[in-house]
C-alpha positions, 0 to 999 in steps of 0.5 A, spaced: 499 500 499 505 504 502 509 503 494 502 504 490 502 512 494 509 513 493 507 511 486 502 516 485 506 522 489 511 520 484 506 520 479 503 527 481 511 530 481 512 529 474 505 532 472 506 538 476 513 540 475 512 540 467 507 545 468 511 549 473 517 549 468 512 552 463 509 557 467 517 559 469 519 559 462 512 564 459 514 569 465 516 575 461 523 578 463 524 585 466 528 590 460 535 590 461 535 583 466 538 576 464 536 573 458 530 568 459 531 561 461 526 557 456 522 559 451 514 557 451 516 552 446 521 549 449 518 550 456 512 546 453 516 540 449 520 539 456 514 539 460 512 533 455 517 530 455 517 529 463 509 527 463 512 522 457 518 519 462 513 520 468 507 516 465 512 511 462 516 510 468 509 509 472 507 504 466 514 501 467 514 501 475 506 498 475 507 493 470 514 490 474 509 490 480 503 487 476 508 481 474 510 480 481 503 480 484 501 475 477 506 470 479 503 470 486 496 469 485 499 464 480 502 460 486 497 461 490 493 458 484 497 452 484 496 452 492 489 452 491 488 446 486 493 442 490 488 443 496 482 442 491 484 435 489 486 433 497 479 436 498 476 432 493 480 425 494 477 426 501 470 426 499 471 421 495 473 417 500 468 420 505 463 417 500 466 410 500 466 410 507 459 412 507 456 406 503 460 402 507 457 404 513 450 404 510 452 397 507 454 394 515 448 397 518 444 393 512 447 387 514 446 388 522 439 389 520 439 383 517 443 379 522 438 382 527 432 380 523 435 373 523 436 373 530 429 376 531 426 369 527 431 365 531 428 367 538 421 365 537 417 359 537 420 353 533 415 348 530 420 342 531 418 335 530 419 331 537 422 325 533 427 327 528 427 334 530 426 337 524 424 344 523 418 347 520 419 354 515 415 359 513 414 356 507 411 349 511 417 345 509 421 341 514 429 342 514 434 339 518 435 342 524 442 344 522 440 347 515 435 352 518 440 354 523 445 355 518 441 358 513 438 363 519 444 364 523 450 365 519 452 358 523 456 352 520 455 345 524 460 340 525 459 333 527 462 330 533 459 324 538 459 326 546 462 321 551 455 319 553 452 318 546 459 314 544 458 309 550 451 308 549 453 308 541 458 303 543 454 298 546 449 298 542 454 297 537 457 291 541 450 288 541 449 287 534 455 284 533 453 279 538 446 278 535 450 277 528 455 272 531 449 268 534 445 269 528 452 266 524 454 261 530 446 258 528 446 257 522 453 254 521 
């Protein structure tokens, strides 16, 4: 701001000097006094030359300042573009996070709905332990729960059942051996 004020004051000085010189050169000289310093024409030409020099100097000074300012503005513009790209990337990332969040919310709602289905009353066969679904079909207990609860079953035999199965298997083998002995 101070440079602009100085430049304007300098320009005013340059503009006022020719007028002063012109006025000084056109004053009549008393007779017998020293010769005139400037003729009116010379003073006008000098004033015009000083005006042109001042105008050109002002123009050049402003041009240099504008060039420097335009460089600053280009630097700021480049920085703004870089920041804009960063913000666009961040917005894109946030949109992706929002989509993921919505997907997870939907999955949780579905899981909650399946959990609610499992909490209610389940029609189950007292003999074979099959479960009747909403369409009226009878499904194995394992397949029904696997469909509705995201569970995978593995099968094994507990020690109590293993003892019973072993006793039944032994009884079956004994009966088969007796049959063979009776037929032979």
